MIPAFI-326583 format. One record per residue: residue number from 0; residue in one letter; x, y, z of N, C-alpha, C in turn. Coordinates in pm, 1 decimal, padded with zeros to 6 digits. Example, Ala and Ser with C-alpha at 12.3 -4.5 7.8 and 13.67 -1.06 7.14 Angstrom:
% MIPAFI-326583
(r 0, "a", (01319.0, -00569.0, 00780.0), (01230.0, -00450.0, 00780.0), (01320.0, -00330.0, 00780.0));
(r 1, "s", (01285.0, -00225.0, 00708.0), (01367.0, -00106.0, 00714.0), (01290.0, 00003.0, 00787.0));
END
This chain:
% MIPAFI-326583
(r 0, "m", (05277.4, -01327.0, 01516.1), (05274.3, -01397.6, 01641.7), (05156.9, -01348.7, 01725.7));
(r 1, "t", (05089.5, -01441.7, 01785.5), (04977.3, -01409.9, 01871.9), (05027.9, -01372.2, 02010.3));
(r 2, "h", (04973.8, -01264.1, 02064.4), (05006.9, -01224.5, 02201.1), (04934.4, -01315.6, 02298.6));
(r 3, "i", (05001.0, -01350.5, 02406.9), (04941.9, -01431.8, 02512.9), (04932.3, -01343.8, 02636.2));
(r 4, "p", (04812.0, -01325.9, 02690.8), (04800.0, -01245.8, 02813.6), (04873.5, -01314.0, 02928.8));
(r 5, "t", (04950.8, -01237.2, 03004.4), (05025.2, -01295.8, 03115.6), (04932.9, -01357.2, 03219.9));
(r 6, "s", (04810.2, -01310.3, 03226.3), (04714.7, -01365.5, 03324.7), (04672.3, -01507.8, 03290.1));
(r 7, "t", (04698.5, -01552.4, 03167.6), (04658.1, -01687.9, 03127.2), (04775.8, -01784.5, 03113.9));
(r 8, "l", (04895.0, -01741.3, 03155.6), (05011.0, -01828.7, 03143.8), (04995.7, -01949.7, 03236.1));
(r 9, "p", (05025.5, -02067.6, 03184.6), (05022.2, -02187.1, 03269.5), (05148.9, -02196.9, 03354.7));
(r 10, "a", (05155.1, -02296.3, 03437.7), (05275.7, -02323.9, 03515.5), (05385.9, -02372.9, 03421.4));
(r 11, "i", (05508.7, -02358.8, 03464.1), (05622.8, -02409.8, 03387.4), (05599.6, -02558.3, 03359.0));
(r 12, "g", (05619.7, -02595.9, 03232.6), (05605.8, -02735.6, 03191.9), (05465.5, -02776.0, 03150.2));
(r 13, "e", (05369.9, -02685.2, 03161.5), (05232.5, -02715.2, 03120.2), (05212.3, -02677.5, 02973.5));
(r 14, "a", (05111.0, -02735.2, 02911.5), (05083.1, -02714.2, 02769.4), (05056.0, -02566.9, 02737.7));
(r 15, "l", (05110.9, -02522.3, 02624.3), (05089.0, -02386.2, 02576.5), (05126.8, -02378.1, 02429.1));
(r 16, "a", (05035.6, -02332.6, 02346.1), (05061.3, -02293.9, 02207.4), (05145.6, -02394.2, 02128.4));
(r 17, "g", (05104.8, -02520.3, 02131.4), (05170.9, -02623.7, 02052.5), (05281.6, -02698.7, 02123.5));
(r 18, "g", (05318.0, -02655.5, 02242.7), (05425.3, -02721.1, 02317.4), (05404.6, -02705.3, 02466.3));
(r 19, "f", (05512.9, -02673.2, 02535.3), (05510.9, -02661.2, 02680.8), (05577.3, -02530.4, 02721.8));
(r 20, "f", (05516.7, -02460.0, 02817.5), (05569.3, -02332.1, 02864.4), (05701.5, -02355.2, 02936.9));
(r 21, "a", (05808.2, -02293.8, 02884.9), (05941.7, -02310.0, 02942.8), (05981.3, -02192.4, 03030.9));
(r 22, "g", (05910.0, -02080.7, 03019.7), (05941.3, -01962.2, 03098.2), (05929.3, -01837.2, 03013.2));
(r 23, "s", (05957.0, -01724.1, 03075.1), (05950.5, -01596.7, 03003.5), (06088.5, -01530.7, 03006.3));
(r 24, "y", (06110.1, -01441.8, 02911.2), (06237.9, -01372.6, 02899.8), (06216.3, -01242.7, 02823.0));
(r 25, "l", (06313.6, -01154.2, 02829.7), (06309.1, -01028.8, 02754.5), (06388.5, -01042.5, 02625.7));
(r 26, "e", (06326.4, -01001.0, 02516.5), (06393.4, -00998.2, 02387.3), (06375.7, -00859.4, 02328.8));
(r 27, "n", (06484.3, -00783.7, 02323.9), (06480.6, -00645.6, 02274.2), (06374.8, -00563.0, 02344.9));
(r 28, "g", (06365.3, -00579.7, 02475.9), (06272.6, -00502.7, 02557.8), (06130.5, -00555.7, 02563.5));
(r 29, "a", (06099.3, -00659.5, 02486.9), (05964.8, -00717.4, 02485.7), (05964.1, -00846.8, 02567.0));
(r 30, "l", (05863.2, -00862.5, 02652.1), (05848.4, -00983.8, 02730.6), (05792.6, -01094.2, 02641.4));
(r 31, "m", (05861.2, -01209.0, 02641.3), (05824.7, -01320.3, 02554.6), (05802.5, -01446.7, 02636.5));
(r 32, "a", (05711.0, -01531.9, 02587.5), (05694.5, -01666.9, 02641.5), (05776.6, -01759.7, 02554.3));
(r 33, "l", (05852.8, -01849.2, 02617.3), (05929.9, -01948.7, 02544.7), (05855.4, -02081.7, 02555.3));
(r 34, "i", (05833.3, -02143.0, 02440.6), (05757.3, -02268.0, 02432.7), (05848.8, -02374.0, 02374.0));
(r 35, "v", (05864.9, -02484.3, 02446.3), (05949.9, -02593.3, 02399.1), (05861.5, -02697.6, 02331.5));
(r 36, "a", (05908.7, -02749.3, 02219.7), (05831.8, -02845.7, 02140.4), (05817.0, -02977.9, 02216.1));
(r 37, "p", (05707.7, -03050.1, 02188.5), (05695.3, -03184.9, 02243.7), (05813.0, -03270.3, 02196.5));
(r 38, "k", (05865.5, -03350.1, 02286.3), (05985.3, -03429.0, 02257.5), (05966.3, -03522.5, 02138.1));
(r 39, "a", (05850.6, -03588.1, 02130.0), (05826.9, -03687.2, 02024.4), (05836.1, -03626.3, 01885.0));
(r 40, "e", (05794.3, -03501.8, 01870.0), (05794.3, -03437.4, 01738.9), (05906.8, -03337.2, 01720.7));
(r 41, "g", (05949.5, -03274.0, 01828.7), (06039.7, -03160.3, 01817.3), (06180.5, -03182.6, 01865.8));
(r 42, "e", (06219.2, -03308.8, 01890.6), (06356.5, -03336.9, 01929.7), (06417.7, -03437.7, 01833.5));
(r 43, "a", (06543.1, -03416.3, 01803.0), (06618.0, -03508.6, 01716.5), (06757.9, -03524.1, 01775.3));
(r 44, "g", (06820.6, -03634.6, 01743.5), (06956.6, -03658.8, 01790.4), (07053.5, -03665.5, 01675.3));
(r 45, "d", (07179.4, -03645.6, 01708.0), (07288.1, -03663.4, 01612.0), (07276.5, -03576.6, 01487.2));
(r 46, "l", (07252.9, -03447.0, 01507.0), (07250.7, -03353.2, 01395.4), (07369.6, -03258.5, 01406.6));
(r 47, "e", (07432.2, -03231.7, 01293.6), (07540.1, -03133.2, 01290.1), (07481.8, -02992.5, 01289.9));
(r 48, "w", (07558.3, -02897.7, 01343.0), (07518.4, -02757.5, 01336.4), (07534.7, -02709.9, 01192.2));
(r 49, "g", (07651.6, -02739.6, 01133.8), (07676.9, -02700.4, 00995.0), (07825.3, -02688.3, 00968.1));
(r 50, "p", (07860.8, -02644.0, 00848.9), (08002.2, -02634.3, 00812.5), (08068.2, -02509.9, 00871.4));
(r 51, "d", (08201.9, -02511.3, 00871.1), (08277.2, -02392.9, 00912.6), (08241.8, -02275.2, 00822.6));
(r 52, "g", (08253.4, -02157.9, 00878.4), (08227.6, -02035.2, 00804.7), (08133.5, -01945.3, 00882.9));
(r 53, "e", (08155.8, -01815.9, 00870.5), (08070.1, -01717.7, 00938.5), (07930.6, -01718.9, 00876.5));
(r 54, "t", (07827.8, -01721.1, 00960.5), (07689.9, -01724.5, 00911.6), (07609.0, -01602.8, 00952.8));
(r 55, "g", (07654.7, -01530.2, 01054.0), (07577.1, -01418.8, 01107.1), (07478.0, -01460.7, 01213.8));
(r 56, "a", (07474.2, -01588.1, 01248.0), (07382.2, -01637.9, 01351.8), (07446.3, -01615.1, 01488.1));
(r 57, "r", (07459.4, -01489.5, 01526.5), (07531.6, -01453.5, 01648.0), (07442.9, -01402.2, 01760.5));
(r 58, "s", (07311.1, -01393.4, 01738.2), (07225.3, -01340.7, 01844.3), (07226.0, -01435.4, 01963.4));
(r 59, "l", (07239.6, -01378.7, 02080.7), (07232.8, -01457.4, 02203.9), (07088.8, -01484.4, 02246.2));
(r 60, "i", (06992.8, -01408.2, 02192.4), (06855.1, -01416.8, 02240.6), (06752.7, -01448.0, 02132.0));
(r 61, "d", (06778.4, -01415.4, 02006.9), (06679.8, -01433.0, 01900.8), (06710.8, -01557.3, 01817.3));
(r 62, "g", (06665.3, -01671.6, 01865.5), (06688.5, -01797.2, 01796.0), (06618.9, -01806.3, 01662.2));
(r 63, "l", (06505.4, -01738.3, 01647.5), (06434.8, -01740.7, 01519.9), (06517.9, -01670.9, 01412.1));
(r 64, "a", (06573.7, -01553.9, 01445.5), (06659.3, -01483.8, 01348.5), (06782.4, -01568.0, 01315.1));
(r 65, "n", (06844.6, -01626.6, 01416.5), (06960.3, -01713.1, 01391.4), (06921.6, -01829.4, 01300.6));
(r 66, "s", (06811.3, -01896.0, 01334.3), (06768.3, -02013.6, 01257.6), (06734.9, -01977.8, 01113.9));
(r 67, "n", (06672.0, -01862.8, 01094.4), (06641.9, -01819.5, 00957.8), (06770.2, -01792.8, 00878.2));
(r 68, "a", (06875.5, -01747.3, 00945.7), (07002.2, -01719.3, 00878.2), (07073.1, -01847.3, 00833.9));
(r 69, "i", (07041.5, -01959.8, 00898.8), (07109.4, -02086.3, 00867.9), (07009.6, -02196.3, 00831.7));
(r 70, "n", (06896.4, -02159.7, 00778.3), (06790.9, -02255.3, 00743.3), (06813.4, -02309.0, 00601.7));
(r 71, "d", (06906.9, -02404.8, 00591.1), (06933.3, -02467.7, 00461.8), (06988.6, -02607.5, 00485.4));
(r 72, "d", (07007.4, -02682.2, 00379.5), (07053.5, -02820.5, 00390.3), (07193.3, -02832.5, 00451.0));
(r 73, "d", (07271.8, -02725.4, 00446.4), (07405.2, -02727.8, 00505.2), (07403.1, -02715.8, 00657.5));
(r 74, "h", (07288.6, -02679.5, 00714.1), (07275.2, -02658.0, 00858.8), (07159.8, -02743.4, 00911.9));
(r 75, "p", (07183.8, -02874.1, 00928.8), (07076.1, -02968.4, 00962.6), (07002.7, -02938.4, 01093.0));
(r 76, "a", (07071.5, -02888.3, 01195.9), (07005.3, -02863.0, 01324.0), (06897.1, -02755.1, 01309.3));
(r 77, "a", (06932.4, -02643.4, 01246.6), (06834.8, -02535.5, 01227.9), (06725.8, -02576.6, 01128.8));
(r 78, "k", (06763.2, -02644.2, 01023.4), (06664.7, -02685.8, 00922.4), (06561.7, -02780.9, 00982.4));
(r 79, "f", (06605.5, -02874.2, 01066.1), (06510.9, -02963.6, 01132.0), (06405.0, -02882.8, 01206.7));
(r 80, "c", (06448.0, -02785.5, 01283.2), (06354.3, -02704.9, 01362.7), (06263.3, -02619.3, 01275.0));
(r 81, "r", (06319.0, -02552.4, 01174.8), (06239.8, -02463.1, 01089.2), (06140.7, -02540.9, 01002.9));
(r 82, "d", (06166.7, -02668.9, 00974.8), (06075.5, -02750.3, 00894.4), (05958.1, -02806.9, 00974.8));
(r 83, "l", (05960.7, -02792.2, 01106.1), (05855.2, -02850.4, 01189.8), (05722.1, -02778.0, 01174.2));
(r 84, "r", (05616.1, -02853.4, 01181.4), (05479.0, -02802.5, 01187.2), (05412.6, -02880.0, 01300.4));
(r 85, "i", (05402.6, -02816.9, 01416.4), (05348.0, -02882.1, 01535.2), (05236.3, -02796.0, 01591.3));
(r 86, "g", (05122.2, -02858.3, 01618.2), (05010.0, -02786.8, 01679.5), (04957.2, -02672.1, 01597.2));
(r 87, "g", (04976.0, -02678.5, 01465.4), (04930.4, -02571.3, 01377.7), (05028.0, -02454.5, 01367.9));
(r 88, "f", (05146.5, -02466.5, 01426.8), (05245.4, -02358.1, 01426.0), (05364.6, -02397.0, 01339.4));
(r 89, "d", (05417.5, -02298.7, 01265.3), (05532.3, -02325.1, 01178.6), (05650.3, -02232.3, 01207.6));
(r 90, "d", (05650.3, -02171.9, 01327.7), (05759.4, -02080.7, 01364.2), (05857.6, -02143.3, 01464.0));
(r 91, "w", (05868.8, -02275.2, 01461.1), (05963.3, -02345.6, 01547.4), (06105.5, -02315.1, 01501.3));
(r 92, "h", (06196.0, -02305.3, 01596.2), (06334.2, -02272.8, 01562.4), (06430.8, -02333.0, 01664.1));
(r 93, "l", (06558.3, -02332.4, 01629.0), (06665.0, -02375.5, 01717.6), (06688.8, -02262.5, 01817.5));
(r 94, "p", (06682.5, -02291.5, 01947.6), (06693.3, -02182.9, 02045.5), (06830.7, -02116.7, 02047.1));
(r 95, "a", (06830.0, -01986.7, 02070.7), (06954.4, -01912.5, 02091.2), (07009.9, -01947.0, 02229.6));
(r 96, "l", (07132.7, -01908.3, 02254.9), (07200.9, -01941.0, 02379.7), (07120.2, -01898.2, 02502.7));
(r 97, "d", (07071.1, -01775.1, 02505.2), (06997.3, -01728.3, 02622.3), (06857.7, -01789.1, 02632.4));
(r 98, "q", (06796.3, -01824.8, 02520.5), (06670.5, -01898.3, 02527.1), (06694.8, -02035.4, 02590.1));
(r 99, "m", (06805.8, -02097.5, 02554.9), (06840.3, -02226.1, 02613.5), (06863.7, -02212.4, 02763.5));
(r 100, "t", (06916.4, -02097.9, 02806.5), (06937.3, -02073.0, 02949.0), (06804.5, -02074.0, 03024.4));
(r 101, "v", (06699.4, -02021.5, 02962.9), (06566.2, -02024.2, 03025.2), (06522.2, -02168.7, 03046.4));
(r 102, "m", (06542.6, -02253.2, 02945.6), (06504.5, -02393.8, 02959.0), (06590.4, -02463.8, 03063.1));
(r 103, "r", (06719.4, -02432.9, 03065.8), (06806.3, -02493.7, 03166.3), (06761.1, -02455.7, 03306.6));
(r 104, "a", (06726.3, -02330.3, 03325.2), (06685.9, -02282.8, 03457.7), (06554.0, -02344.3, 03503.9));
(r 105, "n", (06462.2, -02367.6, 03410.8), (06327.1, -02410.4, 03449.4), (06293.6, -02555.5, 03423.1));
(r 106, "l", (06369.6, -02622.3, 03336.8), (06331.8, -02758.1, 03296.1), (06443.6, -02861.4, 03313.0));
(r 107, "t", (06548.2, -02828.5, 03388.3), (06656.1, -02924.3, 03409.4), (06607.6, -03039.7, 03495.9));
(r 108, "p", (06621.2, -03162.2, 03445.2), (06586.0, -03277.4, 03527.4), (06694.2, -03303.2, 03632.1));
(r 109, "e", (06660.5, -03384.0, 03728.7), (06756.5, -03421.6, 03832.4), (06863.0, -03512.4, 03771.5));
(r 110, "d", (06985.5, -03499.1, 03818.6), (07089.8, -03595.8, 03786.3), (07180.8, -03609.1, 03907.4));
(r 111, "d", (07288.3, -03682.2, 03893.8), (07377.3, -03706.9, 04007.4), (07446.7, -03580.6, 04057.9));
(r 112, "h", (07453.5, -03476.6, 03975.9), (07526.6, -03355.6, 04011.0), (07435.9, -03237.6, 04045.8));
(r 113, "v", (07308.7, -03246.9, 04010.1), (07216.1, -03135.9, 04032.5), (07088.2, -03192.2, 04094.3));
(r 114, "p", (07045.9, -03138.2, 04207.4), (06918.5, -03183.7, 04261.9), (06804.9, -03140.6, 04169.3));
(r 115, "t", (06687.7, -03192.0, 04193.7), (06573.3, -03160.5, 04108.2), (06562.3, -03010.1, 04087.9));
(r 116, "q", (06561.6, -02969.6, 03962.8), (06549.8, -02828.8, 03927.4), (06407.2, -02794.1, 03888.6));
(r 117, "t", (06342.0, -02881.2, 03813.5), (06210.2, -02849.7, 03761.5), (06101.9, -02902.5, 03853.6));
(r 118, "t", (05992.0, -02832.4, 03855.4), (05874.3, -02879.8, 03929.0), (05775.1, -02945.1, 03833.8));
(r 119, "a", (05804.6, -02942.2, 03704.8), (05715.4, -02999.1, 03603.4), (05740.0, -03149.5, 03592.2));
(r 120, "d", (05643.6, -03228.5, 03631.1), (05660.5, -03373.6, 03632.7), (05705.3, -03429.9, 03498.9));
(r 121, "a", (05649.8, -03381.1, 03388.6), (05683.2, -03434.6, 03256.2), (05829.6, -03413.2, 03220.2));
(r 122, "f", (05895.6, -03315.3, 03283.2), (06034.7, -03283.0, 03251.6), (06133.5, -03336.4, 03354.9));
(r 123, "k", (06083.4, -03398.5, 03461.9), (06172.8, -03458.1, 03560.6), (06240.6, -03580.4, 03501.9));
(r 124, "e", (06350.9, -03621.4, 03563.2), (06425.3, -03738.0, 03516.4), (06330.3, -03854.6, 03492.8));
(r 125, "g", (06335.4, -03912.5, 03372.2), (06248.4, -04024.0, 03335.9), (06112.8, -03981.8, 03282.7));
(r 126, "g", (06080.5, -03852.4, 03287.8), (05952.6, -03803.0, 03236.9), (05950.2, -03803.4, 03084.8));
(r 127, "p", (05830.8, -03805.5, 03026.4), (05820.2, -03815.7, 02880.0), (05877.2, -03696.4, 02803.6));
(r 128, "e", (05891.3, -03581.3, 02867.8), (05943.5, -03461.6, 02800.7), (06083.3, -03423.9, 02848.7));
(r 129, "a", (06142.3, -03502.3, 02936.8), (06270.7, -03468.3, 02999.7), (06383.5, -03455.8, 02897.7));
(r 130, "f", (06467.3, -03357.9, 02921.2), (06590.0, -03342.9, 02843.7), (06689.1, -03450.4, 02887.6));
(r 131, "a", (06769.1, -03499.9, 02794.9), (06873.1, -03597.6, 02827.0), (06980.6, -03528.6, 02910.1));
(r 132, "t", (07017.0, -03588.5, 03021.8), (07116.9, -03525.7, 03108.2), (07259.2, -03563.8, 03069.7));
(r 133, "n", (07274.1, -03657.8, 02980.5), (07408.8, -03701.0, 02942.7), (07443.6, -03667.1, 02798.3));
(r 134, "e", (07367.7, -03576.8, 02738.0), (07393.4, -03537.8, 02599.9), (07380.5, -03386.8, 02585.3));
(r 135, "a", (07453.5, -03332.0, 02488.8), (07449.1, -03188.6, 02461.8), (07340.4, -03157.0, 02359.8));
(r 136, "y", (07287.8, -03033.9, 02367.4), (07186.8, -02982.4, 02274.1), (07243.2, -02857.2, 02207.9));
(r 137, "w", (07235.9, -02853.7, 02074.8), (07281.5, -02735.9, 02001.7), (07194.1, -02614.6, 02033.0));
(r 138, "t", (07257.0, -02496.0, 02031.8), (07185.0, -02370.2, 02024.5), (07203.5, -02318.6, 01881.4));
(r 139, "s", (07133.1, -02213.5, 01847.4), (07148.9, -02153.0, 01714.8), (07257.9, -02047.0, 01713.4));
(r 140, "t", (07320.8, -02023.3, 01827.8), (07418.0, -01915.4, 01839.7), (07558.3, -01961.7, 01801.2));
(r 141, "e", (07609.9, -01897.6, 01699.2), (07745.6, -01924.4, 01650.4), (07846.6, -01860.1, 01746.2));
(r 142, "w", (07954.5, -01930.5, 01775.9), (08060.7, -01875.3, 01859.8), (08171.0, -01814.3, 01774.3));
(r 143, "s", (08201.9, -01881.1, 01664.8), (08304.8, -01833.6, 01571.9), (08280.6, -01902.0, 01438.0));
(r 144, "s", (08371.1, -01884.6, 01345.7), (08351.9, -01946.4, 01214.1), (08352.3, -02099.1, 01221.5));
(r 145, "g", (08415.0, -02155.8, 01323.1), (08422.6, -02301.7, 01332.5), (08347.7, -02362.9, 01449.0));
(r 146, "y", (08290.2, -02279.3, 01536.4), (08227.9, -02330.0, 01659.1), (08090.0, -02268.1, 01682.7));
(r 147, "a", (08004.9, -02344.2, 01751.5), (07873.4, -02295.4, 01793.4), (07850.6, -02339.2, 01938.5));
(r 148, "w", (07759.3, -02270.1, 02004.8), (07729.0, -02297.1, 02145.5), (07635.8, -02417.1, 02161.0));
(r 149, "y", (07654.0, -02489.2, 02270.5), (07562.6, -02597.3, 02307.4), (07531.3, -02589.8, 02455.9));
(r 150, "q", (07428.9, -02663.0, 02496.0), (07380.5, -02666.0, 02634.3), (07376.2, -02809.6, 02682.7));
(r 151, "n", (07423.7, -02832.6, 02804.0), (07404.2, -02959.6, 02873.5), (07296.0, -02939.9, 02978.7));
(r 152, "f", (07218.1, -03042.2, 03003.9), (07117.5, -03035.5, 03109.2), (07159.6, -03117.6, 03231.2));
(r 153, "g", (07270.2, -03187.8, 03222.5), (07327.1, -03257.2, 03336.8), (07455.7, -03188.5, 03378.5));
(r 154, "y", (07518.7, -03239.1, 03480.5), (07646.5, -03187.7, 03526.4), (07640.5, -03037.4, 03555.0));
(r 155, "g", (07532.8, -02992.4, 03612.5), (07519.7, -02851.9, 03648.5), (07468.7, -02762.8, 03538.3));
(r 156, "g", (07436.2, -02818.4, 03422.6), (07376.4, -02739.5, 03315.1), (07472.3, -02648.0, 03243.6));
(r 157, "g", (07593.2, -02693.8, 03217.4), (07693.2, -02609.6, 03155.2), (07667.6, -02578.3, 03009.4));
(r 158, "q", (07718.9, -02462.7, 02967.7), (07717.9, -02422.3, 02827.5), (07862.4, -02413.8, 02780.9));
(r 159, "d", (07884.4, -02453.0, 02657.9), (08018.1, -02447.1, 02601.2), (08003.3, -02441.5, 02449.2));
(r 160, "h", (08112.8, -02442.1, 02378.0), (08109.0, -02441.6, 02232.5), (08189.4, -02558.7, 02181.0));
(r 161, "d", (08153.5, -02603.0, 02062.7), (08224.5, -02713.7, 02000.0), (08219.2, -02695.7, 01849.5));
(r 162, "g", (08293.5, -02779.4, 01779.2), (08299.0, -02771.2, 01634.0), (08162.8, -02788.6, 01571.0));
(r 163, "k", (08134.1, -02706.3, 01473.0), (08004.1, -02709.7, 01405.8), (07976.2, -02842.7, 01336.1));
(r 164, "d", (08081.3, -02919.9, 01310.8), (08062.1, -03048.6, 01244.4), (08035.2, -03162.1, 01343.4));
(r 165, "w", (08030.7, -03131.1, 01472.3), (07994.0, -03231.5, 01572.3), (07844.0, -03254.4, 01565.4));
(r 166, "s", (07801.8, -03370.8, 01608.7), (07658.3, -03403.5, 01611.8), (07609.0, -03405.9, 01755.6));
(r 167, "f", (07505.6, -03324.8, 01781.6), (07442.4, -03318.1, 01913.6), (07291.1, -03329.1, 01897.4));
(r 168, "r", (07221.2, -03329.7, 02008.1), (07075.0, -03330.6, 02008.6), (07023.5, -03190.8, 01974.2));
(r 169, "v", (06896.2, -03186.2, 01935.4), (06828.6, -03061.3, 01900.7), (06688.2, -03067.5, 01960.6));
(r 170, "r", (06642.7, -02957.9, 02020.0), (06503.8, -02947.0, 02068.3), (06450.8, -02811.7, 02026.7));
(r 171, "a", (06346.5, -02811.4, 01946.0), (06289.6, -02688.9, 01890.4), (06210.4, -02610.8, 01994.2));
(r 172, "v", (06203.1, -02480.1, 01971.1), (06123.3, -02389.6, 02054.1), (06048.4, -02292.8, 01962.3));
(r 173, "r", (05954.3, -02221.2, 02020.4), (05892.5, -02106.8, 01955.9), (05873.1, -02000.9, 02063.1));
(r 174, "k", (05842.9, -01879.8, 02021.3), (05824.7, -01770.6, 02115.9), (05695.4, -01697.5, 02084.1));
(r 175, "c", (05635.3, -01640.5, 02187.8), (05513.3, -01560.6, 02172.3), (05524.7, -01437.5, 02260.5));
(r 176, "p", (05488.8, -01321.9, 02207.1), (05490.4, -01200.9, 02290.4), (05387.6, -01210.3, 02404.2));
(r 177, "l", (05423.4, -01154.4, 02516.8), (05331.3, -01149.1, 02632.0), (05281.6, -01006.9, 02650.0));
END
């Protein structure tokens, strides 16, 4: 992974390293930039997380490790993300629960229950990169043998878990050390 100097970070929602800067977070003591994939290439709908059974994809923060643990045909959401090649990068993955929290905090579009959260025009309601406010997005974080975590971007941005055989939206991310 290429290090990105913090002095060159763009504003939230601006182009960075194959996608859009979603914010920064700490992962095992290291400051990381979270990059969300362009919607046209890096988002899919109606994908299952995978079958029941323990997978070890339990990290709350390391979506790449989780995605690598479930990167097979039995886990369509993670496989979709890991198969992506966008902007010359091949380290796209299904975000972990806490990575998704960064996107919720910085890129939530306006809806009837939440005033405008993001200042990034492309991610505001109706923008070309906006998250759907009426649909859930899978995370890579397993909750139990039969459930995994998901994120909503509407209705206050709630997180919850549901059956792994449910179909939700997926939006890939990548990370870069700062």
